[in-house]
N, C-alpha and C positions, 0 to 999 in steps of 0.2 A: 410496325406493320410488317406482315409477311404472309405468304401463301403456302399452304400445304396441299399438294396434289395427290389424290388417290385414284389409281386406275383399276378398273375391273372389266376386263374384256374391252368392249367398245364404248364403255361408259367412263366418265371422269367426274370427280368431285374436287372442286377447288375451294378450300376453306380459307377465307380471308380474315385476318386479324388486323384491325385498324380502320381508320376512316377510308371512305371511298370518295376521292375528290381529285381535283386537277393534279395535285402533287403526287398522288399514288397511281395515277393512270399508267405511267410507264411500267410499273411493276405488275399491274393487273394485265396489261397487254402481253407482257413477257410470259406470265403464267399461262395465258390462253394460247399464245403462239408456240409454247414449248410442248403442247399436247401432240401426240402422234396423229398423223393424218387420218387414221381409221376410227378415231373417236367420233361416234355418232350422237352421243348424248352427253351434254355438259351441264352439271349442276353447280351453281355458285352457292356456297353455304356462307351466309353473312351473319351468323349468330354472334360473331365477335366484331361486328362493324357497327359502332354506335351512331355514326354520322355519314350522310351521303349528300353531296352537292349535285348540281345540275349536270356537271361533267360525268360523274359516276352514273347518274340516271340515264344519260344518253348512251354511255358505254354498255351498260348492262341490259338496257331495254330497247334501244333503237334496233330495228330488225337486221341491219347489215353490219353491226359492230363486231359481235363475237361469234355469230353463226357463220360457219363455212357453208359451202353449197349443200352439204349433206349432214349438217350438224344441228341438232335441236338443243336449245339452251333454255334452262329454267333457273329460277332463283328461289332459295328457301332461307328461312331464318331472319327475315327482315325485322329489325327492331322498330320501335315506335317512330322515330324521326324519318328514317328512310321510307318506311311504309306510307307515312303521311304525305311525304313528298311525291311518291309514285302515284298515290291515289288522286292527289291534286292534279298532277300532270295528266293522268289518264282521263280525268273529268274534263280538262281543258282540250285535250287532243287525243281521243281514244284510238285513232288510227296509228299514231306514233308510239303510244305507250300501251302495249297490249297486256292487260293484267291477266289474260288467260295463261301467260307464262308463269304465273304464280301458283303454288299449290292451293287447293280450294279453301283451306283454313285462313288464307290471307286475303281472299277476295271479298269485297263487300256484298251484302245480300242484294239480289236484283230488286229493282223498284217495283212496288206493288200498287201502282196508281192506276 
């Protein structure tokens, strides 16, 4: 597991390789904490993260975890298992797990009932 951080002005991309779980949480936090204070947009790239547990879900999607007072956080590259976990959690508690933070291609279609 490791993180690669790319900075572009006030935007940052953290590409994570490995599982997102309780054991990797310290490394995830360290990667986010190491960002300069002026980073306004953070993109977590999880293309190389095959598994996520509830700890990772809360870290990446709970509103107060990685967002600073002036930082917008989004996630891309969710593979099948992490995406399924997120969509299940969002279905159970949409206020806690805001799927609007995902790029449109990962969001489920709206209900047409």
